[in-house]
C-alpha positions in Angstrom: -55.3 121.0 -12.7 -56.1 123.7 -15.3 -59.9 123.2 -14.8 -59.4 123.3 -11.0 -57.7 126.7 -11.4 -60.4 128.1 -13.6 -63.2 126.9 -11.3 -61.2 128.4 -8.3 -61.1 131.7 -10.1 -64.8 131.6 -10.8 -65.5 130.9 -7.1 -63.2 133.8 -6.0 -60.4 131.6 -4.7 -57.1 133.4 -5.3 -54.9 130.3 -5.2 -56.2 126.9 -6.2 -55.3 124.1 -3.8 -53.1 121.2 -4.9 -54.8 118.3 -6.6 -53.7 114.7 -5.8 -54.9 111.4 -7.5 -55.3 108.4 -5.1 -55.2 104.7 -6.2 -57.9 103.9 -3.6 -61.7 103.6 -3.8 -62.5 106.8 -1.8 -64.9 109.6 -2.5 -63.6 113.0 -3.6 -62.7 114.9 -0.5 -60.9 118.0 0.8 -58.0 117.3 3.2 -57.0 120.1 5.6 -53.3 119.8 5.1 -50.8 122.4 6.3 -50.3 125.1 5.1 -53.0 124.8 2.5 -55.8 122.3 2.0 -55.5 119.6 -0.7 -58.0 118.1 -3.1 -58.0 114.3 -3.2 -59.6 112.5 -6.1 -59.7 108.7 -6.8 -57.7 107.9 -9.9 -60.0 105.1 -11.2 -63.1 107.3 -11.0 -61.9 109.8 -13.6 -62.5 107.6 -16.7 -66.1 107.2 -15.6 -66.8 110.9 -15.5 -67.3 113.3 -18.4 -66.0 116.9 -18.4 -69.1 118.5 -16.9 -69.4 115.9 -14.1 -65.8 116.3 -13.1 -66.1 120.1 -13.1 -69.2 119.9 -10.9 -67.4 117.6 -8.4 -64.3 119.9 -8.4 -66.5 122.9 -7.8 -68.1 121.2 -4.8 -64.8 120.5 -3.1 -63.5 124.0 -4.0 -66.7 125.5 -2.4 -65.6 123.8 0.8 -62.3 125.7 0.4 -64.1 129.0 -0.3 -66.3 128.6 2.8 -63.3 127.6 5.0 -65.1 124.4 6.0 -61.7 122.8 6.7 -61.2 125.3 9.5 -64.7 124.6 10.9 -63.9 120.9 10.9 -61.2 121.3 13.6 -63.6 123.3 15.7 -66.3 120.7 15.2 -63.9 117.8 16.2 -62.7 119.7 19.3 -66.3 120.4 20.5 -67.3 116.8 19.9 -64.3 115.5 21.8 -65.0 117.9 24.7 -68.7 117.2 24.9 -68.7 113.6 23.7 -71.2 112.7 26.4 -73.8 115.3 25.3 -76.2 114.0 22.5 -76.8 117.6 21.3 -73.1 117.8 20.3 -73.3 114.8 18.0 -76.6 116.0 16.6 -75.1 119.5 15.9 -72.1 117.9 14.2 -74.4 115.9 11.9 -76.6 118.9 11.1 -73.6 121.1 10.5 -72.2 118.7 7.9 -75.6 118.6 6.2 -75.8 122.3 6.1 -72.2 122.4 4.6 -73.1 120.0 1.8 -76.3 122.0 0.9 -74.4 125.3 0.9 -71.7 123.8 -1.3 -74.4 122.4 -3.7 -75.7 126.0 -4.0 -72.2 127.3 -4.7 -71.8 124.7 -7.5 -75.2 125.6 -9.1 -74.3 129.3 -8.9 -70.8 128.9 -10.4 -71.9 126.4 -13.1 -75.6 127.4 -13.8 -76.4 124.6 -16.3 -74.7 121.8 -14.4 -77.6 120.4 -12.3 -77.9 117.1 -14.3 -74.2 116.6 -14.6 -73.7 117.4 -10.9 -76.3 114.9 -9.8 -74.9 112.2 -12.2 -71.4 112.8 -10.8 -72.5 112.4 -7.2 -74.3 109.1 -8.1 -71.2 107.8 -10.0 -68.9 108.7 -7.1 -71.1 106.9 -4.6 -71.5 103.9 -7.0 -67.7 103.8 -7.3 -67.2 103.3 -3.5 -70.3 101.1 -3.0 -68.4 97.8 -3.5 -65.6 98.6 -1.0 -66.8 101.5 1.2 -63.9 103.3 3.0 -64.6 105.5 6.0 -63.7 109.2 5.3 -61.3 110.6 7.9 -63.0 112.8 10.5 -61.0 115.9 9.5 -61.8 115.6 5.8 -64.8 117.1 4.0 -66.1 114.4 1.7 -69.4 112.9 0.8 -72.2 113.9 3.1 -74.6 111.6 5.0 -76.0 108.9 2.7 -79.4 109.2 4.3 -79.5 112.8 3.1 -78.6 112.0 -0.5 -82.2 111.8 -1.9 -83.1 115.2 -0.5 -79.9 116.7 -1.9 -80.5 115.3 -5.4 -84.1 116.6 -5.4 -82.9 120.1 -4.5 -80.1 120.0 -7.1 -82.4 118.9 -9.9 -85.4 121.0 -9.0 -83.8 124.3 -7.9 -83.0 127.1 -10.2 -80.3 129.2 -8.5 -80.9 132.9 -8.2 -78.3 134.9 -10.1 -75.8 136.6 -7.9 -75.3 140.3 -8.5 -71.8 141.6 -9.0 -70.3 144.0 -6.6 -70.6 147.1 -8.8 -74.3 146.5 -9.4 -74.9 146.0 -5.7 -73.1 149.2 -5.0 -75.1 151.1 -7.6 -78.4 149.7 -6.2 -77.3 150.8 -2.7 -76.6 154.3 -3.8 -80.0 154.5 -5.6 -81.7 153.2 -2.4 -80.0 155.9 -0.3 -80.9 158.6 -2.8 -84.5 157.4 -2.8 -84.7 157.5 0.9 -83.3 161.1 0.9 -85.6 162.3 -1.8 -89.1 160.9 -1.1 -89.4 162.3 2.5 -89.3 165.9 1.1 -92.8 165.3 -0.2 -94.2 165.6 3.4 -96.0 168.9 4.2 -93.5 171.5 5.7 -94.1 173.2 9.0 -95.2 170.2 11.0 -93.0 168.7 13.7 -94.2 165.2 12.6 -92.9 165.8 9.1 -89.6 166.9 10.4 -89.4 163.8 12.5 -90.2 161.7 9.5 -87.5 163.5 7.4 -84.9 162.9 10.1 -85.8 159.3 10.4 -84.2 157.9 7.2 -80.8 159.2 8.4 -81.0 157.0 11.4 -82.2 153.8 9.8 -80.7 153.8 6.3 -78.7 150.5 7.0 -81.9 148.7 8.0 -83.0 147.5 4.5 -79.7 145.6 4.1 -80.2 143.7 7.3 -83.7 142.5 7.4 -87.1 143.7 6.2 -89.3 145.3 8.9 -92.9 146.5 9.0 -93.0 150.1 7.8 -95.4 151.2 10.6 -92.8 150.5 13.3 -90.5 153.6 12.9 -93.0 156.3 13.8 -93.0 155.2 17.4 -89.4 156.4 17.9 -89.9 160.1 17.1 -93.0 160.2 19.3 -91.1 158.8 22.3 -87.9 160.9 21.7 -89.7 164.3 21.4 -89.8 165.8 24.9 -92.9 168.0 24.6 -95.1 169.4 27.4 -98.7 168.3 27.7 -99.8 171.6 26.2 -98.4 170.7 22.8 -100.7 167.7 22.5 -103.0 169.5 19.9 -100.0 169.6 17.5 -99.7 165.8 17.9 -103.3 165.2 17.2 -102.9 164.3 13.5 -100.4 161.4 14.2 -102.6 159.0 12.4 -99.6 160.0 10.2 -98.6 156.4 10.1 -100.7 155.8 7.0 -98.9 158.7 5.4 -95.5 157.3 6.4 -96.2 153.8 4.9 -95.8 155.0 1.3 -92.5 156.6 2.2 -91.1 153.3 3.4 -92.4 151.4 0.3 -89.6 152.4 -2.1 -87.0 151.0 0.3 -88.4 147.5 0.2 -89.4 147.5 -3.5 -85.8 148.3 -4.6 -84.4 145.1 -3.2 -84.7 141.5 -4.5 -87.5 139.3 -3.2 -86.6 137.3 0.0 -85.3 133.8 -0.3 -88.4 132.0 1.1 -90.2 132.9 -2.1 -88.3 130.0 -3.7 -90.2 127.4 -1.7 -93.5 127.6 -3.7 -91.4 127.3 -6.9 -89.8 124.1 -5.5 -93.1 122.7 -4.5 -94.7 123.5 -7.9 -91.8 121.9 -9.8 -92.0 118.7 -7.7 -95.8 118.5 -8.3 -95.2 118.8 -12.0 -92.5 116.1 -12.0 -94.3 113.6 -9.8 -96.6 112.2 -12.5 -93.7 111.8 -14.9 -91.6 110.1 -12.3 -94.5 107.8 -11.4 -95.1 106.9 -15.0 -91.4 106.1 -15.4 -91.4 104.0 -12.3 -94.3 101.9 -13.6 -92.6 101.5 -16.9 -89.4 100.2 -15.2 -91.4 97.9 -13.0 -93.1 96.4 -16.1 -89.7 95.9 -17.8 -88.4 94.2 -14.7 -91.4 91.8 -14.7 -90.9 91.0 -18.4 -87.2 90.3 -17.9 -88.1 88.0 -15.0 -90.6 86.1 -17.1 -88.0 85.7 -19.9 -85.5 84.4 -17.3 -87.9 81.9 -16.0 -88.8 80.7 -19.5 -85.1 80.2 -20.3 -84.6 78.3 -17.0 -87.5 76.0 -18.0 -85.9 75.3 -21.4 -82.5 74.6 -19.9 -84.2 72.2 -17.5 -85.7 70.3 -20.4 -82.3 70.0 -22.1 -80.8 68.7 -18.8 -83.6 66.1 -18.5 -83.0 64.9 -22.1 -79.2 64.6 -21.5 -79.8 62.7 -18.2 -82.2 60.3 -19.9 -79.6 59.5 -22.7 -76.9 59.0 -20.1 -79.2 56.7 -18.1 -80.1 54.7 -21.2 -76.5 54.1 -22.0 -75.7 53.0 -18.4 -78.7 50.6 -18.4 -77.6 49.0 -21.7 -74.0 48.6 -20.4 -75.3 46.9 -17.2 -77.6 44.6 -19.1 -74.7 43.6 -21.4 -72.6 42.7 -18.2 -75.6 40.7 -16.8 -75.9 42.9 -13.7 -79.6 42.7 -13.0 -79.3 44.5 -9.6 -77.4 47.3 -11.2 -80.0 47.7 -14.0 -82.7 48.0 -11.3 -80.8 50.6 -9.4 -80.1 52.6 -12.6 -83.8 52.5 -13.5 -84.8 53.7 -10.0 -82.3 56.5 -10.2 -83.6 57.5 -13.7 -87.2 57.5 -12.5 -86.2 59.7 -9.5 -84.5 62.2 -11.8 -87.5 62.4 -14.0 -89.8 63.1 -11.0 -87.4 65.7 -9.7 -87.2 67.4 -13.1 -91.0 67.4 -13.3 -91.2 68.9 -9.8 -88.8 71.7 -10.8 -90.8 72.3 -14.0 -94.0 72.7 -12.0 -92.2 75.0 -9.6 -91.1 77.2 -12.5 -94.6 77.2 -13.9 -96.0 78.2 -10.6 -93.5 81.1 -10.4 -94.5 82.2 -13.9 -98.2 82.2 -12.9 -97.4 84.3 -9.8 -95.6 86.9 -11.9 -98.4 87.0 -14.4 -101.0 87.6 -11.6 -98.8 90.4 -10.2 -98.5 91.9 -13.7 -102.2 91.8 -14.3 -102.9 93.4 -10.9 -100.4 96.1 -11.6 -101.8 96.9 -15.0 -105.4 96.9 -13.6 -104.3 99.4 -10.9 -102.6 101.6 -13.5 -105.7 101.5 -15.8 -108.1 102.4 -13.0 -111.8 102.0 -13.6 -115.0 101.7 -11.6 -114.9 100.9 -7.9 -116.8 97.6 -8.5 -114.4 96.5 -11.1 -111.5 97.3 -8.8 -113.0 95.2 -6.0 -113.7 92.3 -8.4 -110.1 92.4 -9.6 -108.9 92.5 -6.0 -111.0 89.4 -5.2 -109.7 87.5 -8.2 -106.2 88.4 -7.4 -106.7 87.2 -3.8 -108.2 83.9 -5.0 -105.4 83.3 -7.4 -102.8 84.0 -4.7 -104.5 81.6 -2.3 -104.6 78.8 -5.0 -100.9 79.4 -5.8 -100.0 79.2 -2.2 -101.7 75.8 -1.9 -99.9 74.5 -4.9 -96.7 75.8 -3.5 -97.3 73.8 -0.3 -98.0 70.6 -2.4 -94.8 71.1 -4.3 -92.8 71.5 -1.1 -94.3 68.2 0.3 -93.4 66.4 -2.9 -90.0 67.8 -2.9 -89.3 66.5 0.7 -90.6 63.1 -0.4 -88.3 63.0 -3.4 -85.3 64.1 -1.2 -86.0 61.1 1.1 -86.1 58.7 -1.8 -82.9 60.2 -3.2 -81.1 59.7 0.2 -82.4 56.1 0.3 -81.0 55.4 -3.2 -77.6 56.9 -2.2 -77.5 54.7 0.8 -78.3 51.6 -1.3 -75.6 52.5 -3.8 -73.0 52.8 -0.9 -74.1 49.4 0.4 -73.7 47.9 -3.0 -70.3 49.4 -3.4 -69.2 48.1 0.0 -70.5 44.7 -0.8 -68.5 44.6 -4.1 -65.4 45.6 -2.2 -66.0 42.8 0.3 -66.5 40.2 -2.4 -63.2 41.3 -4.0 -61.4 40.9 -0.7 -62.9 37.5 -0.1 -61.8 36.3 -3.5 -58.3 37.6 -2.9 -58.0 35.8 0.4 -59.3 32.6 -1.0 -56.7 32.7 -3.8 -53.9 33.4 -1.3 -55.1 30.3 0.8 -55.1 28.1 -2.3 -51.7 29.3 -3.3 -50.2 28.7 0.1 -51.6 25.2 0.2 -50.1 24.4 -3.1 -46.7 25.7 -2.1 -46.7 24.1 1.4 -43.1 22.8 1.9 -42.2 19.5 3.3 -39.8 20.8 6.0 -41.2 20.5 9.5 -40.5 24.0 11.0 -41.4 25.8 7.8 -44.5 23.6 7.4 -45.7 24.5 10.9 -45.3 28.3 10.3 -47.1 28.0 7.0 -49.9 26.1 8.6 -50.3 28.8 11.3 -50.4 31.5 8.6 -52.9 29.5 6.7 -55.1 29.1 9.8 -55.0 32.8 10.4 -56.1 33.6 6.8 -58.9 31.0 7.0 -60.2 32.5 10.3 -60.1 36.0 8.7 -62.0 34.7 5.7 -64.7 33.0 7.9 -65.1 36.2 9.9 -65.5 38.2 6.7 -68.1 35.8 5.4 -70.0 36.0 8.8 -70.1 39.8 8.7 -71.3 39.8 5.1 -74.1 37.3 6.1 -75.1 39.6 8.9 -75.3 42.6 6.6 -77.5 40.7 4.1 -80.0 39.7 6.8 -83.2 41.6 5.9 -84.3 44.4 8.3 -87.7 45.8 8.8 -88.4 48.8 6.5 -88.1 52.2 8.3 -91.3 54.2 8.2 
């Protein structure tokens, strides 16, 4: 709160607004509460900001207070609600908010002259903070500006050197000097001529003009000529009025005494951008090269991990085959060997796919390096042709790998179906053995009594019929079917 008070004093705000920390992921904003606005900051964002970044963000929100943007917000909402059907109203609202953000950026750079880097970094950190769970800023709040305008704002922040703002005493002294100059220089005009008198009287009428807007110095002479009611006979006295060239030097001190107009800053901006563009382009190429190298390293690690998985799968398969052979299960051994061969082919296919991806990245890397190095036009065309041929070859290999992958997937599904059939057959055999054992047990325990003997015989007949039905269904399943194409 102390820093907010100090920045408020630097911005000319008599009483700093209250500062509240919120536990939510929201951007820093100004809330137009009654009777005074409130500054709202996310609590979890503060540990990520250093002192300069926090000061810059606070200065931005306090600039909204200084400019009374929270008052303008109510007018904006009312106009939009009244003219909601008019597209210009929505366009004006968006442009108004953009202008507010740019003006507040200028206030920050004036209040904290060396804070451009920290200010841009603070804006990016605040936007990164809300990127995972973006929350809509209330319509009445002054928060982060339009996201699509962020790049232009950051360029202006980083590439603009704010013009120093003169204090009030200095501006008053310059104004007095300008008025004195306007009162002194016209006395140089030759006395005795009506035109000179008109020129001397002119500065008393237009002394406020320099503070409003610069005008052409040749425009004022037309006013005395029109205001002087002279008869036609006096025209010889007005013959010298090519006096406009004599009046131009008199108006020159008025313009020279004031600072240069704001549009002069545009060439400085453009020049700075032209100087920074090569450096930014070089940094972009370096980052792109690092990204490709990291991707290559990642693919190499994936290939090594795949080899380790294949070795582990082979060891597991060898153990399973040895166990099945010890149990005398020839069919199980055949299935395990098929499954192992399929795994080996799948691993080989995955290895070839990784190698293909590595080659693609290397081709892209070579093309990028060749483009950066430049060279003769013929060499560039030859490199372009080589890159096109390499890409076409890689595309064909990719198609072959996709076809082989589909074939392996079909074989894997067939093996899974065969394994399910074998498991079902084993369960059926177990059930058949259990029923046969129950039948034999009942026959051995068949009592001699008549009624009980009849009931037991009926139960025995039912079990035998179930057993025969089960054997019939098993025989039907074992009947060979034509292979599906």
